[in-house]
C-alpha positions in Angstrom: 0.0 0.0 0.0 2.9 2.4 0.8 4.4 1.8 -2.7 1.1 2.7 -4.3 0.8 5.8 -2.2 4.4 6.9 -3.0 3.9 6.2 -6.7 0.6 8.1 -6.7 2.1 11.1 -4.8 5.2 11.1 -7.1 2.9 11.1 -10.2 0.8 14.0 -8.8 3.8 16.1 -7.8 5.5 15.6 -11.2 2.3 16.7 -13.0 2.1 19.8 -10.8 5.8 20.7 -11.4 5.5 20.0 -15.1 2.3 22.2 -15.4 4.0 25.1 -13.6 6.8 25.2 -16.3 4.2 26.1 -19.0 2.3 29.0 -17.4 1.9 31.8 -19.9 0.8 35.3 -19.2 -1.0 37.2 -21.9 -0.1 40.9 -22.4 -2.2 43.3 -24.4 0.2 45.3 -26.5 -2.3 47.0 -28.7 -2.1 50.8 -28.3 -5.0 52.8 -27.2 -5.4 54.6 -30.5 -6.0 51.3 -32.3 -9.8 51.1 -32.1 -10.4 48.5 -34.8 -11.4 44.9 -34.4 -8.6 42.6 -35.6 -10.1 39.5 -37.3 -6.9 37.8 -38.6 -3.2 38.3 -38.1 0.0 36.8 -39.5 3.7 37.1 -38.6 6.5 37.3 -41.1 10.1 36.1 -40.6 11.4 39.4 -39.4 8.9 39.6 -36.6 6.5 42.0 -38.3 2.8 41.4 -37.6 0.2 42.0 -40.3 -3.4 42.3 -39.2 -6.8 42.5 -41.0 -9.7 44.3 -39.4 -13.4 43.9 -39.5 -13.5 47.6 -40.6 -11.7 46.8 -43.8 -8.1 47.8 -43.0 -4.8 46.0 -43.3 -2.2 47.2 -40.9 1.4 46.2 -40.1 3.3 46.4 -36.9 7.1 46.2 -37.0 7.3 45.8 -33.2 4.9 43.0 -32.4 1.9 45.2 -31.8 3.2 48.2 -29.9 2.7 50.5 -33.0 0.6 50.0 -36.1 0.8 51.5 -39.6 -2.3 51.2 -41.8 -1.2 49.9 -45.2 -4.5 49.3 -47.1 -8.1 50.4 -46.8 -10.6 48.2 -48.6 -13.2 51.0 -48.2 -11.5 52.8 -51.0 -12.8 50.1 -53.3 -16.4 49.9 -52.1 -18.7 52.9 -51.7 -22.4 53.0 -51.3 -23.6 54.8 -54.4 -26.5 56.4 -52.6 -24.9 57.7 -49.4 -21.2 57.7 -50.4 -20.4 55.9 -47.1 -19.3 52.5 -46.2 -20.8 50.7 -43.2 -19.7 47.2 -43.9 -18.3 44.5 -41.7 -15.8 42.5 -43.7 -15.5 38.8 -43.0 -11.8 38.0 -43.3 -11.4 34.6 -45.0 -7.7 34.4 -45.1 -4.5 36.3 -44.4 -1.5 34.2 -45.1 2.1 34.6 -46.1 4.2 32.2 -48.0 7.4 30.7 -46.4 9.5 33.6 -47.8 7.4 36.1 -45.7 7.3 38.5 -48.6 4.4 37.1 -50.6 1.1 37.4 -48.9 -2.6 37.1 -49.8 -5.6 38.5 -48.1 -9.2 37.5 -48.9 -12.4 38.8 -47.4 -16.0 39.2 -48.3 -19.2 40.8 -47.3 -22.8 40.3 -48.3 -24.8 43.1 -49.9 -28.4 42.6 -51.2 -28.0 38.8 -50.9 -25.0 38.9 -53.2 -21.3 38.3 -52.2 -18.6 40.9 -52.7 -15.2 39.3 -52.5 -11.9 41.1 -52.0 -8.6 39.6 -53.1 -5.4 41.5 -52.3 -1.8 40.4 -52.6 1.6 41.7 -51.5 5.1 40.9 -52.5 7.0 43.0 -50.0 5.9 41.5 -46.7 2.6 43.5 -46.3 3.8 47.1 -46.7 2.0 47.6 -50.1 -1.1 45.7 -51.1 -2.5 45.4 -54.6 -6.0 44.3 -55.7 -6.1 41.1 -57.7 -7.6 41.1 -61.2 -9.5 37.9 -60.5 -13.2 38.5 -61.1 -15.7 36.3 -59.2 -19.5 36.0 -59.8 -21.9 37.5 -57.3 -22.9 34.0 -56.3 -19.3 33.0 -55.6 -18.0 33.0 -52.0 -14.4 32.6 -51.1 -14.0 29.9 -48.5 -10.3 29.3 -48.2 -6.8 30.4 -49.3 -3.5 28.5 -49.1 0.0 28.6 -50.6 1.5 26.1 -52.9 5.0 27.8 -53.0 6.4 31.2 -52.5 4.7 32.7 -55.5 1.5 30.6 -56.1 -1.6 30.8 -53.9 -4.8 28.9 -54.3 -8.2 30.3 -53.5 -11.2 28.0 -53.0 -14.5 29.4 -54.1 -18.0 28.1 -53.4 -20.7 28.9 -55.9 -24.0 29.2 -54.0 -26.1 28.6 -57.0 -24.5 25.4 -58.3 -23.3 24.2 -54.8 -19.9 23.5 -56.3 -16.4 24.3 -55.2 -13.8 25.5 -57.6 
């Protein structure tokens, strides 16, 4: 009985000691002036963080979130023709960088009048400058995934809501 108790006690103590080694504390480093809702973020090799926001911005932080530089505003693309304003919540589908940390792709979409509006942006300099893709999708197409094949080729999976097919 003593052996079982000693073995049980030793097991419990080793679990407690092991668990204490992996205690993490989270620190909010986002500055007060950054009032947007980050929906996706990605890190590059140099430690730069790139974030996409629900409000349609892409921003970069060279110092792991202490300061932010807005690099692209999707709202420049989409304007309400009646009011001239944009009150859209963008659903970020993907924000990914290739292994080289220079080539990145951002995909998002929103729904307007029961039709999907997709945004596809790409960067080749680590997220400082973003360009709009020439890829045109139908209003019934919805981007569902993005992934990288290599440092220069990204795949976008699109779901057509009318035909119920992926492409």
